[in-house]
C-alpha angles and dihedrals in degrees: 000000000000090000091056090051091051092050092047091049092049092050091047092051091047092051090052093055121095094237101039117186092207093053091046091052092049089048092052091048092050091048091051092049091050092052091045093051091045091049092052095037099059096060090045091051091050090050092051090049092051091050091048093052090048088061092056 
């Protein structure tokens, strides 16, 4: 239980710093997910457009 308290305290102290490692890691993860979704979304959007124009 004491180890969990120490980890929680370390994370809390890190989040309160100006250059937080946790916030940087979350930012990098979010940036990666955005690029991944964009990379997969463009071909899907082109496919939907092509199917739409086939209907016309």
